[in-house]
C-alpha positions as CSV (number, residue, x, y, z in Angstrom):
1,M,165.5,-67.8,116.1
2,N,168.4,-68.9,113.9
3,T,167.0,-69.7,110.5
4,H,169.3,-71.3,107.9
5,P,169.5,-69.0,104.8
6,V,168.8,-71.8,102.2
7,A,165.8,-73.0,104.1
8,F,164.5,-69.5,104.4
9,R,164.9,-68.9,100.7
10,M,163.2,-72.2,99.9
11,S,160.2,-71.4,102.0
12,R,159.9,-68.0,100.4
13,T,160.1,-69.6,97.0
14,V,157.4,-72.1,97.9
15,A,155.2,-69.3,99.2
16,A,155.8,-67.2,96.1
17,V,154.9,-70.1,93.8
18,T,151.8,-70.9,95.9
19,L,150.7,-67.2,95.7
20,A,151.3,-67.1,91.9
21,L,149.2,-70.2,91.3
22,A,146.4,-68.7,93.5
23,C,146.6,-65.5,91.5
24,L,146.3,-67.4,88.2
25,G,142.9,-68.6,89.4
26,A,143.6,-72.3,89.9
27,A,140.2,-73.6,91.1
28,S,140.1,-75.8,94.1
29,S,138.8,-78.7,91.9
30,E,141.8,-78.4,89.6
31,I,144.8,-80.7,90.4
32,L,148.1,-79.3,89.3
33,G,150.8,-81.6,87.9
34,V,153.0,-82.6,85.0
35,V,152.3,-85.0,82.2
36,V,155.0,-87.6,82.3
37,S,153.8,-90.0,79.7
38,V,151.4,-90.2,76.7
39,A,150.0,-93.7,75.9
40,S,147.6,-92.7,73.1
41,G,145.7,-89.8,71.6
42,D,143.4,-89.7,74.6
43,R,145.4,-91.3,77.4
44,L,148.2,-90.0,79.5
45,V,150.0,-90.2,82.9
46,F,149.6,-87.2,85.1
47,D,152.1,-86.7,88.0
48,T,150.7,-84.7,90.9
49,G,154.0,-84.9,92.9
50,R,152.3,-87.3,95.3
51,E,150.9,-89.9,92.9
52,R,150.8,-90.7,89.2
53,L,147.3,-91.0,87.7
54,R,146.4,-92.8,84.5
55,V,144.1,-90.4,82.8
56,T,141.6,-90.8,79.9
57,L,140.6,-87.5,78.4
58,A,136.9,-86.8,79.1
59,R,134.4,-86.7,76.3
60,V,136.6,-87.8,73.5
61,T,137.9,-91.0,71.9
62,A,141.1,-91.1,69.8
63,P,141.7,-93.6,67.0
64,A,143.4,-96.8,67.8
65,G,147.2,-96.5,68.2
66,D,147.9,-99.2,65.5
67,T,146.5,-97.0,62.8
68,T,148.3,-94.1,61.0
69,V,145.9,-91.5,62.3
70,G,146.1,-93.1,65.8
71,A,149.9,-92.7,65.7
72,R,149.4,-89.0,64.6
73,S,146.9,-88.5,67.4
74,R,149.4,-89.8,70.1
75,A,152.2,-87.7,68.6
76,A,150.0,-84.6,68.7
77,L,149.0,-85.1,72.4
78,T,152.6,-85.8,73.2
79,Q,153.7,-82.5,71.6
80,L,151.0,-80.6,73.4
81,C,151.3,-82.2,76.9
82,Y,154.5,-84.2,77.5
83,G,156.6,-82.6,80.2
84,E,154.2,-79.7,80.5
85,A,152.7,-78.2,83.6
86,A,149.1,-79.3,83.4
87,T,145.8,-79.1,85.3
88,L,143.3,-82.0,85.8
89,V,139.7,-81.8,86.7
90,I,138.5,-85.3,87.5
91,T,135.1,-86.2,86.1
92,G,134.9,-89.9,86.8
93,T,136.6,-93.3,86.7
94,A,136.8,-95.6,83.7
95,L,136.0,-99.3,83.9
96,D,139.7,-100.1,83.8
97,G,140.3,-97.9,86.8
98,A,141.8,-95.0,84.9
99,T,140.8,-91.5,86.0
100,I,138.6,-89.7,83.5
101,G,139.2,-86.0,83.4
102,Q,139.5,-82.7,81.6
103,V,143.2,-81.9,81.1
104,S,144.8,-78.6,80.1
105,C,148.4,-78.5,79.1
106,A,150.2,-75.1,79.0
107,G,146.8,-73.5,79.3
108,R,145.3,-75.4,76.3
109,D,142.4,-77.9,76.6
110,A,143.8,-81.2,75.4
111,A,140.5,-82.7,74.3
112,R,139.6,-79.5,72.3
113,E,143.0,-79.5,70.6
114,Q,142.7,-83.1,69.6
115,L,139.2,-82.5,68.2
116,R,140.3,-79.3,66.4
117,R,143.1,-81.3,64.7
118,G,140.7,-84.1,63.7
119,L,142.7,-86.5,65.9
120,A,139.8,-87.5,68.2
121,R,136.0,-87.9,68.0
122,L,133.5,-86.3,70.4
123,N,131.6,-89.0,72.4
124,P,127.8,-88.9,72.4
125,P,125.9,-87.1,73.8
126,Y,128.6,-84.3,74.2
127,E,128.3,-83.2,70.5
128,K,125.0,-81.7,71.5
129,L,125.9,-80.6,75.1
130,D,129.3,-79.0,74.8
131,S,129.4,-76.2,72.2
132,L,133.2,-75.6,72.5
133,L,134.1,-79.2,71.8
134,G,131.3,-79.6,69.3
135,T,132.5,-76.6,67.4
136,A,136.1,-77.9,67.4
137,E,134.9,-81.2,65.9
138,L,132.7,-79.5,63.3
139,D,135.6,-77.3,62.2
140,A,137.8,-80.4,61.7
141,R,135.1,-82.2,59.8
142,A,134.6,-79.1,57.5
143,E,138.4,-78.9,56.9
144,Q,138.5,-82.7,56.3
145,T,141.5,-83.1,58.6
146,G,142.7,-86.1,60.6
147,I,140.0,-88.8,60.9
148,W,137.7,-86.7,58.7
149,A,140.1,-86.6,55.7
150,K,138.7,-88.1,52.5
């Protein structure tokens, strides 16, 4: 069989990347992609390579974009996620058709980072159900940062 050298190298590269992702422990429910746009402190566009999904971060709400802290929230999510390799675990669908999900950018949970910085609020009843996110919000409140500033 006469295999073209470039095609052979490409298939080896794809196989190596696939194996590396498997070794990193990407769960089957995780969708791999890249964040290509950030609309607000809790909304982004996730590109899977096949489709682009409008995603609302699960369990949190960011301040309105027309406020100072809302603009800071969007800027922080942009800095964390824009152009970064990311994972998405879909948890539902919003009334407007957007995907609701847990997003990690460069290995960091986007919702937790927004909460930790005081740039989002944990939605009820998750403050009682999710200790990691609840702790992040409590820490921001104690530090009086972001939306909790006095």
